[in-house]
C-alpha positions in Angstrom: 71.0 -168.2 26.7 71.8 -165.2 28.9 73.7 -166.2 32.0 72.1 -165.3 35.3 70.8 -166.8 38.5 68.5 -169.8 38.2 65.8 -167.9 40.0 66.0 -165.0 37.5 65.6 -167.4 34.6 62.9 -169.4 36.3 60.8 -166.3 37.1 60.4 -165.4 33.4 59.8 -169.0 32.5 57.3 -169.5 35.2 55.3 -166.4 34.2 55.3 -167.4 30.6 54.4 -171.0 31.5 51.5 -169.9 33.6 50.3 -167.7 30.6 50.5 -170.7 28.3 48.5 -172.9 30.7 45.9 -170.2 31.2 46.1 -168.7 27.8 42.5 -167.5 27.6 42.7 -165.8 30.9 46.1 -164.3 30.1 45.0 -162.8 26.8 41.7 -161.5 28.4 43.6 -160.1 31.3 46.0 -158.2 29.0 43.1 -156.8 27.0 41.4 -155.8 30.3 44.5 -154.0 31.5 44.6 -152.1 28.1 40.9 -151.2 28.4 41.3 -149.9 32.0 44.3 -147.9 31.1 42.5 -146.2 28.1 39.5 -145.5 30.3 41.7 -144.0 33.0 43.3 -141.7 30.5 39.9 -140.6 29.2 38.7 -139.7 32.7 41.9 -137.9 33.7 41.8 -134.3 34.6 43.7 -131.3 33.2 47.4 -131.9 32.5 50.1 -130.4 34.7 52.0 -127.4 33.5 55.8 -127.5 33.1 58.0 -125.1 35.0 60.6 -123.5 32.9 64.3 -123.7 34.0 66.4 -120.9 35.5 65.4 -117.3 35.5 62.6 -118.1 32.9 61.0 -120.3 35.5 61.2 -117.6 38.2 59.4 -115.2 35.8 56.8 -117.9 35.1 56.2 -118.5 38.8 55.4 -114.8 39.4 52.8 -114.8 36.6 51.3 -118.1 37.8 50.6 -116.4 41.1 48.4 -113.8 39.4 44.7 -114.2 39.0 44.8 -113.0 35.4 46.9 -114.1 32.4 49.6 -112.0 30.7 48.1 -110.3 27.7 48.5 -111.9 24.3 50.7 -109.7 22.1 50.3 -109.8 18.3 51.9 -107.9 15.4 50.9 -107.2 11.8 53.5 -106.3 9.3 52.0 -104.1 6.5 54.0 -104.0 3.3 52.2 -101.4 1.2 49.2 -99.1 1.7 46.4 -100.0 4.1 47.9 -99.4 7.5 45.4 -96.8 8.5 42.5 -98.9 7.2 43.7 -101.9 9.4 44.3 -99.7 12.4 40.8 -98.1 12.2 39.2 -101.6 11.9 41.1 -102.9 14.9 40.4 -99.9 17.1 36.7 -100.0 16.2 36.4 -103.7 16.9 37.0 -103.6 20.7 39.2 -106.7 20.2 42.5 -105.0 20.9 44.2 -102.7 23.4 47.5 -100.8 23.6 47.7 -100.5 19.8 50.7 -98.7 18.3 52.2 -98.2 14.9 56.0 -98.2 14.0 57.6 -97.2 10.7 56.0 -96.2 7.5 56.8 -98.6 4.6 56.7 -101.2 5.8 54.9 -100.4 9.0 54.4 -102.6 12.1 51.1 -102.6 13.9 51.5 -103.9 17.5 48.7 -104.5 20.0 47.4 -106.7 22.8 44.4 -108.9 22.3 41.7 -107.6 24.6 40.4 -109.5 27.6 38.9 -110.6 29.9 40.6 -114.0 29.8 37.4 -115.9 28.8 37.0 -113.7 25.7 40.6 -113.7 24.5 40.1 -116.5 22.0 37.0 -114.8 20.5 38.9 -111.5 20.2 41.9 -113.2 18.6 39.6 -114.8 16.0 38.1 -111.4 15.4 41.6 -109.9 14.8 42.5 -112.7 12.3 39.3 -112.0 10.4 39.9 -108.2 10.4 43.4 -108.7 9.0 42.1 -111.0 6.3 39.4 -108.5 5.4 42.0 -105.7 5.2 44.1 -107.9 3.0 41.2 -108.4 0.6 40.5 -104.7 0.4 44.2 -104.1 -0.4 45.2 -106.9 -2.8 48.5 -105.3 -3.6 49.6 -105.1 0.0 51.0 -108.0 2.1 49.6 -108.3 5.6 51.7 -110.7 7.8 50.6 -111.5 11.3 52.9 -113.1 13.9 52.9 -112.9 17.7 52.3 -114.9 20.8 49.2 -116.8 19.8 49.7 -117.0 16.1 53.1 -118.6 16.4 51.9 -120.9 19.2 49.0 -122.0 17.1 51.3 -122.6 14.1 53.6 -124.8 16.3 50.7 -126.7 17.9 49.1 -127.4 14.5 52.4 -128.5 13.0 52.9 -131.0 15.9 49.3 -132.3 15.6 49.7 -132.7 11.8 53.1 -134.4 12.3 51.6 -136.8 14.9 48.9 -137.9 12.4 51.4 -138.1 9.6 53.8 -140.3 11.6 50.9 -142.7 12.3 49.9 -142.9 8.7 53.4 -143.4 7.4 54.9 -145.7 10.0 52.1 -148.3 10.1 52.1 -149.3 6.4 55.9 -149.4 6.4 56.0 -151.6 9.4 53.3 -153.9 8.0 55.2 -154.4 4.7 58.5 -155.2 6.6 56.7 -157.7 8.8 55.1 -159.4 5.9 58.5 -159.7 4.2 60.0 -161.1 7.4 57.4 -163.7 8.1 55.7 -164.3 4.8 52.5 -164.9 6.8 49.7 -162.5 7.5 48.9 -164.1 10.9 52.6 -164.0 12.1 52.9 -160.4 10.9 49.8 -159.4 12.8 51.1 -160.7 16.2 53.9 -157.9 16.6 51.4 -155.3 15.4 48.8 -156.4 18.0 51.3 -156.3 20.9 52.7 -152.9 19.8 49.2 -151.4 19.2 47.8 -152.5 22.6 51.0 -151.5 24.3 50.9 -147.9 22.9 47.2 -147.6 23.6 47.6 -148.6 27.2 50.7 -146.4 27.6 48.9 -143.3 26.3 46.0 -144.0 28.6 48.2 -144.2 31.7 50.2 -141.2 30.5 47.0 -139.2 30.4 46.4 -140.1 34.0 50.0 -139.5 35.1 50.0 -136.2 33.1 47.8 -134.7 35.8 50.9 -134.6 38.0 53.8 -134.7 35.5 53.9 -132.4 32.5 53.6 -134.2 29.2 53.7 -132.1 26.0 52.7 -133.0 22.4 56.3 -133.6 21.3 56.7 -136.2 24.0 53.6 -138.0 22.8 55.0 -138.3 19.3 58.3 -139.7 20.6 56.5 -142.2 22.9 54.4 -143.4 20.0 57.3 -144.3 17.9 59.4 -145.7 20.8 56.4 -147.9 21.7 56.0 -149.2 18.2 59.7 -149.9 17.9 60.2 -151.8 21.1 56.8 -153.6 20.9 57.6 -155.0 17.5 61.2 -155.8 18.5 60.3 -157.8 21.5 57.7 -159.7 19.5 60.3 -160.5 16.9 62.7 -161.9 19.4 60.1 -164.1 20.9 58.3 -165.2 17.7 61.5 -165.9 15.9 62.8 -168.2 18.6 59.5 -170.0 18.9 59.4 -170.7 15.2 63.0 -171.8 15.2 62.3 -174.3 18.0 59.2 -175.7 16.2 61.3 -176.0 13.0 63.7 -178.1 15.0 60.9 -180.6 15.8 59.8 -179.4 19.2 56.1 -179.1 20.2 54.5 -175.7 20.6 54.6 -175.9 24.4 58.2 -176.9 24.4 59.1 -174.2 21.9 57.4 -171.6 24.0 59.2 -172.8 27.2 62.6 -172.5 25.5 61.6 -169.1 24.1 60.7 -167.8 27.5 63.9 -169.0 29.0 66.0 -167.4 26.2 64.4 -164.6 24.3 62.0 -163.9 27.1 64.8 -163.1 29.4 66.5 -161.0 26.7 63.3 -158.9 26.5 63.2 -158.4 30.3 66.9 -157.4 30.5 66.6 -155.2 27.4 63.5 -153.4 28.6 65.0 -152.9 32.0 68.1 -151.4 30.4 66.0 -149.0 28.3 64.0 -147.8 31.3 67.0 -147.3 33.6 69.1 -145.5 30.9 66.3 -143.1 30.0 65.9 -142.5 33.8 69.2 -140.7 33.5 67.3 -137.7 32.0 65.8 -137.1 35.5 69.2 -135.8 36.6 68.7 -132.7 34.3 65.9 -131.5 36.6 63.9 -130.4 33.5 60.1 -130.9 33.6 60.0 -131.7 29.9 62.3 -134.6 30.4 60.4 -135.9 33.4 57.3 -136.5 31.2 59.4 -138.1 28.5 61.1 -140.4 31.1 57.8 -141.5 32.6 56.2 -142.0 29.2 59.1 -144.1 28.0 59.1 -146.2 31.2 55.4 -146.8 30.8 55.5 -147.9 27.1 58.6 -150.0 27.5 57.4 -151.6 30.7 54.1 -152.5 29.2 55.8 -153.9 26.1 57.9 -156.2 28.4 54.9 -157.2 30.4 52.9 -158.0 27.3 55.8 -159.9 25.8 56.1 -162.4 28.7 52.4 -162.8 29.4 50.0 -162.1 26.6 52.4 -162.9 23.8 53.2 -166.5 24.8 49.5 -167.1 25.6 48.5 -165.8 22.1 51.2 -167.9 20.4 49.9 -170.9 22.4 46.3 -170.2 21.2 47.5 -169.9 17.6 49.8 -172.9 17.7 51.0 -173.8 14.2 48.3 -171.6 12.7 50.7 -168.6 13.3 52.3 -169.6 10.0 49.0 -169.6 8.0 47.6 -167.2 5.5 50.7 -167.1 3.4 51.5 -164.0 1.3 52.0 -164.8 -2.4 55.7 -164.6 -3.5 56.8 -164.3 0.1 56.6 -167.9 1.2 58.8 -168.6 4.2 60.1 -171.9 5.6 61.7 -172.3 9.0 64.2 -169.6 10.2 67.7 -170.1 8.9 71.1 -168.7 9.6 72.0 -165.7 7.4 74.5 -166.7 4.8 75.7 -163.1 4.3 76.3 -162.3 8.0 77.7 -165.8 8.6 80.3 -165.2 5.8 81.1 -161.7 7.1 81.6 -163.0 10.7 83.7 -165.9 9.5 86.0 -163.5 7.6 86.2 -161.1 10.5 87.2 -163.7 13.1 90.0 -164.9 10.9 91.6 -161.4 10.8 90.0 -159.5 13.7 92.6 -156.8 14.1 92.4 -155.8 10.4 88.7 -155.7 10.0 88.1 -154.3 13.5 90.6 -151.6 12.9 89.1 -150.6 9.6 85.6 -150.5 11.2 86.8 -148.3 14.1 88.6 -146.0 11.6 85.4 -145.6 9.6 83.3 -144.7 12.6 85.9 -142.2 13.8 85.9 -140.5 10.4 82.1 -140.2 10.6 82.4 -138.8 14.1 84.9 -136.0 13.2 82.3 -133.3 12.3 80.9 -133.7 15.8 84.0 -132.0 17.2 82.6 -128.7 15.9 79.0 -129.3 17.0 77.3 -126.1 18.1 74.3 -126.4 20.4 71.6 -123.9 19.5 67.9 -124.4 19.8 65.7 -123.6 16.8 63.3 -120.7 17.3 59.9 -120.8 15.7 61.3 -119.2 12.5 64.0 -121.9 12.3 61.9 -124.9 13.4 59.0 -124.8 10.9 59.2 -124.3 7.1 58.5 -120.9 5.7 55.4 -122.3 4.0 53.6 -121.8 7.4 52.0 -118.3 7.2 52.9 -117.3 10.7 56.5 -118.3 10.2 56.8 -116.5 7.0 55.3 -113.4 8.6 57.7 -113.7 11.6 60.7 -113.9 9.3 59.6 -110.8 7.3 58.9 -109.0 10.6 62.3 -110.0 12.0 64.0 -108.5 8.9 62.2 -105.2 9.1 61.8 -104.9 12.9 64.4 -107.1 14.6 63.2 -108.9 17.7 59.6 -108.0 17.3 58.0 -111.5 16.7 59.5 -113.1 19.8 60.5 -110.3 22.3 61.9 -110.9 25.7 59.3 -110.8 28.5 60.4 -108.9 31.6 58.3 -109.7 34.6 58.5 -107.2 37.5 57.0 -107.9 40.9 56.8 -106.1 44.2 56.3 -102.3 44.3 55.7 -102.0 40.6 53.8 -98.7 41.0 57.2 -97.1 41.7 58.7 -98.3 38.4 59.5 -95.7 35.8 59.3 -97.5 32.4 61.0 -94.6 30.7 64.3 -95.6 32.4 64.3 -98.8 30.3 63.6 -96.8 27.1 66.8 -94.9 27.8 68.7 -98.2 28.3 67.4 -99.5 25.0 68.6 -96.4 23.2 72.1 -96.8 24.7 72.4 -100.6 24.2 74.3 -100.4 20.9 71.6 -102.1 18.9 71.2 -105.1 21.2 67.8 -104.0 22.4 65.1 -102.5 20.2 61.8 -100.6 20.3 58.9 -100.8 20.5 58.8 -101.5 24.2 55.3 -102.4 25.5 54.0 -102.6 29.1 51.0 -104.4 30.6 49.8 -104.7 34.2 48.9 -108.2 35.3 47.3 -107.8 38.7 50.3 -107.1 41.0 52.9 -107.7 38.4 54.1 -105.6 35.4 55.1 -107.3 32.1 57.4 -105.5 29.7 58.1 -106.8 26.2 61.6 -105.9 24.8 62.6 -106.9 21.3 66.1 -108.4 21.1 68.7 -108.3 18.4 69.4 -111.5 16.4 67.1 -114.3 15.2 65.9 -115.3 18.6 68.2 -118.2 19.6 71.6 -117.3 17.9 74.6 -115.8 19.6 73.6 -112.2 19.0 70.2 -112.9 20.7 72.0 -114.5 23.7 74.3 -111.4 23.9 71.3 -109.2 23.9 69.6 -111.3 26.6 72.7 -111.1 28.7 72.9 -107.3 28.3 69.2 -107.0 29.3 69.6 -109.2 32.4 72.9 -108.0 33.6 73.1 -104.4 32.5 69.9 -102.8 31.3 67.4 -104.0 33.9 69.7 -103.4 36.9 70.5 -99.9 35.6 66.8 -99.1 35.0 65.2 -100.7 38.1 68.0 -101.9 40.3 67.7 -98.8 42.6 63.9 -99.1 43.0 63.3 -100.5 46.5 61.1 -103.6 46.8 61.1 -104.4 43.1 62.3 -107.7 41.6 62.6 -108.6 38.0 63.2 -111.8 35.9 63.3 -112.3 32.1 61.5 -115.0 30.2 60.4 -115.5 26.6 61.5 -117.7 23.8 65.1 -116.6 23.8 65.4 -116.7 27.6 63.8 -120.2 27.7 66.1 -121.6 25.0 69.1 -120.1 26.7 68.2 -121.3 30.2 67.2 -124.8 29.0 70.4 -125.3 27.1 72.5 -124.0 30.0 70.8 -126.5 32.4 71.3 -129.4 29.9 75.0 -128.5 29.5 75.5 -128.3 33.3 73.9 -131.7 33.9 75.2 -133.6 30.9 78.3 -135.0 32.6 76.1 -136.4 35.4 73.7 -138.0 33.0 76.5 -139.5 30.9 78.2 -140.9 34.0 75.0 -142.4 35.3 74.1 -144.1 32.0 77.6 -145.5 31.5 77.9 -146.8 35.0 74.5 -148.2 34.9 75.0 -150.0 31.6 78.3 -151.4 32.9 76.7 -152.8 36.1 73.7 -154.2 34.2 75.9 -156.0 31.7 78.2 -157.4 34.4 75.2 -158.8 36.3 73.7 -160.2 33.1 76.8 -161.8 31.6 79.0 -162.4 34.7 81.9 -161.1 32.7 84.0 -157.9 32.7 85.1 -157.7 29.1 81.6 -157.8 27.6 80.3 -154.7 29.4 83.5 -152.8 28.4 83.2 -153.9 24.8 79.5 -153.1 24.7 79.9 -149.6 26.1 82.8 -148.8 23.8 80.9 -149.9 20.7 77.9 -147.9 21.7 80.0 -144.8 22.2 81.5 -145.3 18.8 78.1 -145.7 17.0 76.6 -142.7 18.9 79.7 -140.6 18.0 79.2 -141.5 14.3 75.6 -140.4 14.5 76.6 -137.1 16.1 79.0 -136.5 13.3 76.5 -137.2 10.6 73.9 -135.0 12.5 76.4 -132.1 12.6 77.5 -132.5 8.9 73.9 -132.6 7.7 72.1 -130.0 9.8 74.7 -127.7 11.2 76.8 -127.6 8.0 73.7 -127.5 5.8 74.2 -130.6 3.6 71.2 -132.3 2.0 68.9 -129.4 2.7 66.7 -129.8 -0.4 66.6 -133.6 0.0 65.5 -133.5 3.6 63.4 -130.3 3.3 65.0 -128.0 5.9 67.0 -124.8 6.1 70.1 -124.9 8.2 70.4 -122.3 11.0 74.0 -123.3 11.9 73.5 -125.4 15.0 72.1 -128.6 16.5 69.1 -128.5 18.9 70.6 -128.2 22.4 68.7 -131.1 24.0 69.1 -133.6 21.2 72.7 -135.0 21.8 71.8 -135.8 25.4 68.5 -137.3 24.5 70.0 -139.4 21.7 72.7 -140.7 24.0 70.3 -141.9 26.6 67.8 -143.4 24.2 70.3 -145.1 21.9 72.1 -146.6 24.9 68.9 -148.2 25.9 67.4 -149.2 22.5 70.6 -150.5 21.0 70.9 -152.9 23.8 67.9 -154.8 22.5 69.6 -156.6 19.7 73.1 -156.2 21.2 72.0 -158.4 24.1 70.2 -160.7 21.8 73.3 -161.3 19.7 75.5 -161.8 22.8 73.0 -164.2 24.2 73.1 -166.4 21.1 76.9 -166.4 21.0 77.1 -167.2 24.7 74.5 -170.0 24.3 76.7 -171.7 21.7 79.9 -171.1 23.7 78.3 -172.5 26.9 77.2 -175.6 24.8 80.8 -176.4 24.1 81.5 -174.6 20.8 84.9 -173.1 20.1 85.0 -169.3 20.8 85.3 -168.3 17.2 82.7 -170.9 16.0 80.3 -169.6 18.7 80.8 -166.1 17.3 80.1 -167.1 13.7 77.1 -169.2 14.7 75.7 -166.6 17.1 76.0 -163.8 14.6 74.6 -165.9 11.7 71.8 -167.3 13.8 70.6 -164.0 15.2 71.0 -162.1 11.9 67.5 -162.6 10.7 65.7 -161.3 13.7 68.2 -158.5 14.4 68.2 -157.3 10.8 64.4 -157.3 10.8 64.3 -155.4 14.1 66.9 -152.9 13.0 65.1 -152.3 9.7 61.8 -151.7 11.5 63.4 -149.4 14.1 65.2 -147.5 11.4 62.0 -147.1 9.3 60.1 -145.9 12.3 62.6 -143.2 13.1 63.1 -142.3 9.5 59.4 -141.2 9.6 60.6 -138.3 11.7 62.5 -137.0 8.7 59.2 -136.5 6.8 57.8 -134.3 9.6 57.8 -130.5 9.4 59.8 -129.4 12.5 63.6 -129.4 12.1 64.0 -130.9 15.6 62.1 -134.0 14.5 64.2 -134.2 11.3 67.4 -134.1 13.4 66.1 -136.8 15.7 65.1 -139.0 12.8 68.4 -138.7 11.0 70.5 -139.1 14.2 68.6 -142.2 15.4 68.3 -143.9 12.0 72.1 -143.4 11.4 73.0 -144.8 14.8 70.8 -147.8 14.4 72.0 -148.6 10.9 75.7 -148.3 12.1 74.9 -150.5 15.1 73.2 -153.1 13.0 76.0 -153.3 10.4 79.4 -152.2 11.3 79.1 -152.8 15.0 77.1 -156.0 15.0 78.7 -157.5 11.8 82.3 -156.4 12.2 83.3 -154.7 15.5 81.6 -157.1 17.9 82.9 -160.3 16.3 86.3 -158.8 16.0 86.5 -157.8 19.6 85.2 -161.2 20.8 87.6 -163.1 18.5 90.5 -161.2 19.9 89.5 -162.0 23.5 88.4 -165.6 22.9 87.3 -167.4 26.1 88.4 -164.5 28.2 85.5 -162.5 27.0 83.1 -164.6 29.1 84.8 -164.6 32.4 85.4 -162.4 35.4 89.1 -161.8 36.1 91.0 -163.1 39.1 89.1 -164.4 42.1 85.9 -163.0 40.7 85.8 -165.9 38.3 84.0 -168.2 40.8 80.9 -166.1 40.2 80.8 -167.1 36.5 79.3 -170.6 37.2 75.7 -170.2 36.1 73.4 -173.1 35.2 72.3 -172.9 31.6 71.0 -175.0 28.8 71.8 -178.7 28.6 75.5 -179.2 28.2 76.4 -175.7 29.3 77.4 -176.3 32.9 80.7 -178.0 32.3 81.8 -175.1 30.0 80.8 -172.6 32.6 82.8 -174.4 35.3 85.7 -174.3 33.0 85.2 -170.5 32.5 85.1 -170.1 36.3 88.5 -171.9 36.6 89.9 -169.7 33.7 88.7 -166.6 35.5 90.1 -167.7 38.8 93.5 -168.8 37.4 
């Protein structure tokens, strides 16, 4: 079992024992909590808005202070005859203002969707209809619309479709894997029940919390899959141990008691590790990460709570019926040690330096491409496939009129009546192609909003140079001498630039927090110094390998056709940091589980190498099942449309696979074999803290460990 204070072990065991004794009340209480959480989410008010980082955030604050909204700007690229027809229809509709035409063939029709604010949606729908009608009247002409609302609607619809697709794909895959693992429909249903109720309750509470903390749709998709992964993992740990103890001849009650004392505590420590590691994202100061942190903490915390309360109560109610309703051709007996992983571990501990060295070399080779990783966010034209009409239109528009689909948004405040917009026209003309026309201006109450097309694709180096020129040269030259006027630049390019800059600035702090936290947690959990150092080193290696594969695939453009994406030459700026934090938490699930089984055998008097072989072989079944399910869940991301999701899916799946094979099967046994008994002790005078009461027969070995550490 995991070492720890008797009170820590007793707390989990007491909670689980109470649930078993009052099983009906415990299950009913859990369902009531879920119901109340769902109702709270349904009754929650409007969600909070996120504040953008840096100068983008300052521009957003100025606009938020206005009574009206900034006008919606749309563009229509006309490739062929029909421009005059479309312009006449738009002007006669009363649905647009500030309409202008640039170029001849192709031509660009630019306009603002007319207000007032309450009628913008209706006017936008009218514009879409008029463009479609013009297209039908001119079948040989291509009309492509892209702008503020059309691109935003395309992204929102893609996220919504992806969310539904992830639900439809992940559930059947998970069911099939669980049926294969347990061979019983009842047993396979238990993890699904816990995961489903956990996710439902988490989304309900997230809806309530979302009135104060911003939570976007992408966060919801991630929380769904994280909730499914940890909910099923924790159930597997518990259910596997309970079945193992029953197979050894113990009663249901005794099996549940031992499961609570061992696997139950593994679940609590693992869940706490996930929550605290993800909390490192708060150091970035980014609102989007705040929502993700709170959502992850809710879903993982609920999964832990359900695992130590409702799960043992449900297993007590089911008793030996949990193995009923066998699936044909998938009949299972009691859990057994894995022959494959036992053989691998036995071979590794005989020659740990050789096999450990080869595994380290393999991971370093995989990590090499990460040395050239280039952080660059994907703009709307990079994120979604070109099959999306608005994206295709934006790409065509970008080629003909650079910067037009997603221009920079300059927000001026103060004495804006004294501003001469023609000064900025002159700066655009002298920018050397970094800034483009058409420049549009719109008054929003006491603020003035200017739209300036930038060179580049929106998030590449050229766009960032154009943004820098606009912020540091063009705007100060045009308006810097106007007294009482302030300006700030926002927009898609500015947001991506400011977001990535803040992520880069805070990454060392987040990394340091997570590494230090993981070290402290593992020292407290195992009362040893080598175990935390080994664990952190192995995690860093597996994450580095995942970074390398991520760079090789998406930045270098390999497997484009197989994975359905087009490389834009970079990796999303927030992804490496997010992966580091999440993987450090999630990978601890089965890492701690394996270490606990090895420690359990070692504490019971087994030789260090025999304990390693037995612990790895004995935990292989549940760990492999958990890793396969988690990998399958994250692989679902690869099927989604946005390239950011595909990157996340590939990166997480690779890291989990590496962790579950090379790290668990080779590196961990090799490192522990080299250290022997020294792996489980605190050095020097700290060794006296290693005495921890454990399972029967463990105390004498732990006292010996204490003497070893002290001497």
